[in-house]
C-alpha positions, 0 to 999 in steps of 0.5 A, a space after each residue: 201583207 204578203 201572200 204566201 203559199 206553203 209547200 208541204 203540209 206536215 209537221 214542218 209546215 206547222 211550225 213555218 206557219 206558226 214563226 210566220 204568224 208571230 213574224 206577222 206581215 204574211 197571208 198564208 193562202 194556203 198549202 200544197 202536198 202531194 198526199 191527196 188525203 191531205 187535200 181539202 183539209 186543215 193544218 193550223 187552220 191553213 187550207 191544203 189546196 192540192 199538190 205543187 202542180 198548182 204552182 203556176 196557177 197560184 202564181 197568175 193569180 198575183 202570189 209571189 211567196 212560197 215557204 217550204 214545209 217539208 222537213 228532212 231527215 236524212 234525204 234532203 232531196 224532196 226539200 231540194 226539190 221543191 225548193 227548186 221547182 218554187 224558184 223555176 216558177 218564179 217565187 220567192 222563197 221567204 225567210 222564216 225566222 223566229 222572233 226569238 232566234 239571235 242572229 249575229 250581225 255578220 252572218 250570212 244566211 242564204 235564201 229561204 231559210 227556216 230558223 226556229 225558237 231559240 236558234 242561235 247563229 254566231 258570227 261569221 256563219 255562213 248558211 247556205 239556200 233552203 237550210 233548217 236551223 232547229 229549235 235551240 241550235 247552235 251554230 258557232 263561228 266561223 
């Protein structure tokens, strides 16, 4: 069982938690979020531990995997910053791919994607790091 921490505790984090549970093989040890109001609360039964300043401590405790639980509309900089921060501290970013997603064998997918339910990634598609492919989205060939 791979122990993983989530960075972000909002709606997107809920989707990723659900995907990881459906995938199996992950123990979600907690969530990190800058919003102090969320600290100590639960998101789908996962405790919000504090902010991303806890990453070094969690790494020292043997947790090596993380997911980015922050979605974006327009401004992708917060999500990019969190991805870079986690990588800087040595974390691998998990590939959260819903079991109902259809991905062509020739598709190339970068580090740490979130690919949601019913998404279709067609042949020869190249997706970069830290991407979100939303529910039911279709990414066509080439």
